[in-house]
DRENTI-833643 format. One line per 5 residues: number of its first residue (from 1); their letters; for each residue z, x, y of C-alpha. Coordinates in steps of 0.001 Angstrom, whole numbers, plus 524288, in hexadecimal, padded with zeros to 5 digits. Layout:
! DRENTI-833643
NUM = A = Z X Y; ...
//
This chain:
! DRENTI-833643
1 = MLEFN = 80000 80000 80000; 7FCE0 804B9 80DA2; 80777 80802 81751; 803F6 80752 825A3; 809FA 80F7D 8306E
6 = FTPFP = 805BD 80D04 83E74; 80F03 816FC 84479; 80A84 81D69 84CD0; 8019B 8127B 85130; 7F35B 81606 84E79
11 = NLETQ = 7EBC9 814D2 85B29; 7DD29 8143E 85886; 7D137 81712 860E1; 7C2F8 81358 86034; 7B7C3 81714 86907
16 = RLRLR = 7BBAE 80D23 8736C; 7C91B 80843 86F73; 7D74D 80B93 86D42; 7DF09 8043A 86310; 7ED76 8059B 86611
21 = RLQIK = 7FA80 7FF16 863E4; 7FD62 7F2F2 86BDF; 806DE 7F5A1 876E8; 80F9B 7ED5A 87F92; 8061E 7F016 88AC0
26 = DVDET = 7FBF4 7E845 88305; 8038A 7DBA0 88489; 7FA59 7D54E 88E70; 7EE24 7D8B2 886A3; 7F4C2 7D45B 879F8
31 = LALRS = 7F7E8 7C75F 88062; 7E9F4 7C626 8857B; 7E427 7C8C6 87803; 7ED6A 7C0CA 86FB0; 7EE1C 7B52F 87913
36 = NPEIM = 7DF6D 7B381 87A69; 7DAF2 7A81E 871DD; 7CD0A 7AD61 8714F; 7D14D 7BAE1 86C8F; 7DAF7 7B4C3 862F1
41 = KYIPR = 7D170 7AA2C 85E9E; 7CF96 7AFCF 850F9; 7DD35 7B57F 84F43; 7E68D 7AB93 84961; 7F296 7AFD7 850F7
46 = PLITT = 7F9DD 7A921 85BF9; 7F5D2 7ACDF 869A8; 7FF40 7B568 8712C; 8026E 7AE3B 87DAE; 80C7F 7B68D 884D5
51 = KEEAL = 80EE4 7C4AE 88861; 81B40 7C417 88019; 81352 7C005 8742F; 809C4 7CB20 876CC; 81528 7D4C3 87763
56 = KFIET = 81A7A 7CF24 86AB8; 80D06 7D0E2 86479; 80CC2 7DF46 86888; 81AA7 7E122 86382; 81721 7DA9B 8568F
61 = MDTNI = 80B69 7E39D 8550C; 81450 7EF55 857AF; 81E4C 7EAD3 84DAC; 813D6 7E8C4 84359; 80D64 7F5DD 8462F
66 = NSNSL = 81AA7 7FC9A 8456C; 81D13 7F62C 83829; 80F3D 7F9F1 833C2; 80BEE 7EBC9 83080; 80022 7EB48 839A6
71 = INWGI = 7F8F0 7F361 84395; 7F310 7EE48 85014; 7EB99 7F5C9 85A75; 7E906 7F1F0 8686E; 7DADF 7F451 86C24
76 = TTKEE = 7D84A 7FAF4 8793D; 7CC9A 801C5 87F0F; 7CD6C 81062 88171; 7CB27 80E10 88FE9; 7D671 804A9 891A9
81 = DRLIG = 7E307 80350 889E1; 7E2BB 7F478 88AF4; 7E41D 7EC36 87EC0; 7D74E 7E520 87BC6; 7D9A6 7E16C 86DA7
86 = MIGYY = 7E149 7E38B 86130; 7DDD7 7E78A 85366; 7E602 7EA70 84795; 7EA02 7E879 8398C; 7F299 7DC74 838FF
91 = RMKPE = 7F3C6 7D857 82ADA; 7F5B0 7E4B1 82333; 7F676 7E47B 8146E; 7FA87 7F245 8109E; 7FBBD 7EE7A 80251
96 = NYRAE = 7ED29 7EB49 80276; 7E905 7F65E 80BA1; 7E3BA 7EBB9 81480; 7E5DC 7E71B 82271; 7E049 7DC86 82B2B
101 = VGYLL = 7DA75 7E07E 83822; 7DA6C 7D7C7 84419; 7D650 7D93F 85231; 7D476 7D281 85F41; 7CE12 7D679 86BFF
106 = SAEFQ = 7CE12 7D264 87A37; 7C273 7C9B5 87D6C; 7BD3E 7D310 887C6; 7BB86 7DDB5 87D73; 7B592 7D56E 872B4
111 = GKGII = 7A79F 7D817 86E87; 7A868 7E69F 871F2; 7AB2C 7EC38 86483; 7B998 7EE9D 8677D; 7BEBD 7E802 85B2C
116 = TESLA = 7B44D 7EE28 85291; 7B7E2 7FB9B 857E1; 7C685 7F90E 85679; 7C50F 7F35F 848E3; 7BD42 7FF15 84406
121 = KVIQF = 7C854 80820 84848; 7D2E9 7FF61 84282; 7CB5F 7FE82 835AA; 7CA6A 80D64 83542; 7D917 80E63 837C2
126 = GFEEM = 7DBF1 80448 82D3B; 7D43E 80B4C 822C9; 7D6BC 81977 82693; 7E4A6 81917 82BBE; 7EAFD 80D03 825E0
131 = GLHSI = 7E4C7 80E99 8187E; 7DF69 800CC 817B4; 7D5F8 7FD2A 80CE5; 7D115 7F0E2 813BB; 7D1E5 7EA1B 820C9
136 = EAVID = 7D086 7DB89 82296; 7CDC0 7D2E8 82E35; 7D000 7C446 82E81; 7C857 7BCC7 838BA; 7C517 7AF00 83CBB
141 = PDNFA = 7B789 7AB5C 83798; 7B357 7A7DC 84579; 7B6ED 7B547 84ACF; 7A922 7BAB4 84A4F; 7AC2F 7C620 85369
146 = SEKVL = 7B6CE 7CAFC 84A45; 7AE05 7C92E 83E82; 7A398 7D175 8453E; 7AD83 7DC5F 847BA; 7B202 7DC27 83996
151 = LKTNF = 7A435 7DCC0 8344B; 7A0FA 7E81F 83D88; 7AC77 7EF98 837E6; 7A833 7ED24 829B8; 7B1B3 7E254 82622
156 = IKEGH = 7AD0C 7D919 81B69; 7AFBD 7CA90 81B3B; 7B892 7C7B5 80FA4; 7BB0C 7B949 810EB; 7BC25 7AD06 8190B
161 = FKEHQ = 7C8B2 7A587 816DA; 7C89A 79755 81B0D; 7D454 79282 822D6; 7DB54 79F13 81F5F; 7E49A 79F9A 82B06
166 = FFDGK = 7ECD5 79562 831CA; 7EF77 79784 8403C; 7F284 78EA2 84B9F; 7F173 7824C 84379; 7E419 78582 83D98
171 = FFDSV = 7DE61 78C22 831AF; 7D4DC 7974A 833ED; 7CAFC 79E2F 82B53; 7CC19 7ACEA 82989; 7C15D 7B683 82655
176 = FYSLL = 7C59B 7C323 81FBD; 7BE57 7CFE9 82197; 7C1C3 7DCFB 81B88; 7BDF5 7EB29 81C06; 7C09D 7F45E 810BB
181 = KKNF = 7C346 802AD 81374; 7B7C9 806B3 80AE4; 7AEB0 7FEDC 813E3; 7B3FB 804F4 82070
//
């Protein structure tokens, strides 16, 4: 079984981006991202509505990173250390050498390859540093932009589960994608 250790925190860089730990100074951007119904449209989680909830979210991420139960990076550009998105492994299954990746991005940066670039780096980290055998992504079947990103990064559609999740009084379908290390 895998054992994860995210101390010290692994900051990552790509050609245009820095992936770093969320910080208290990111509270306003965290609130802006997680309170925006359009950005959260395909993420079955309650909207954050206050600065206090955004701080609690950052603190929860810190606690989970410190306990090695997940890892979450804030996405910033190299030019400006302002949070524009998040990406990370949220449902880790060390006994199966598998983790689920998830991400979100500010609307003004969508369509510019930011998530594809971030995801490629996070995939590399997952396979090379964490020792994962496979990475999964679970998306809403109507989230065509996310599907496009996953296909660009060599994920394969594994299955479409009807009314798989219950959130906010409704059942939602889930589409599972995966990437095996040998296909990376």
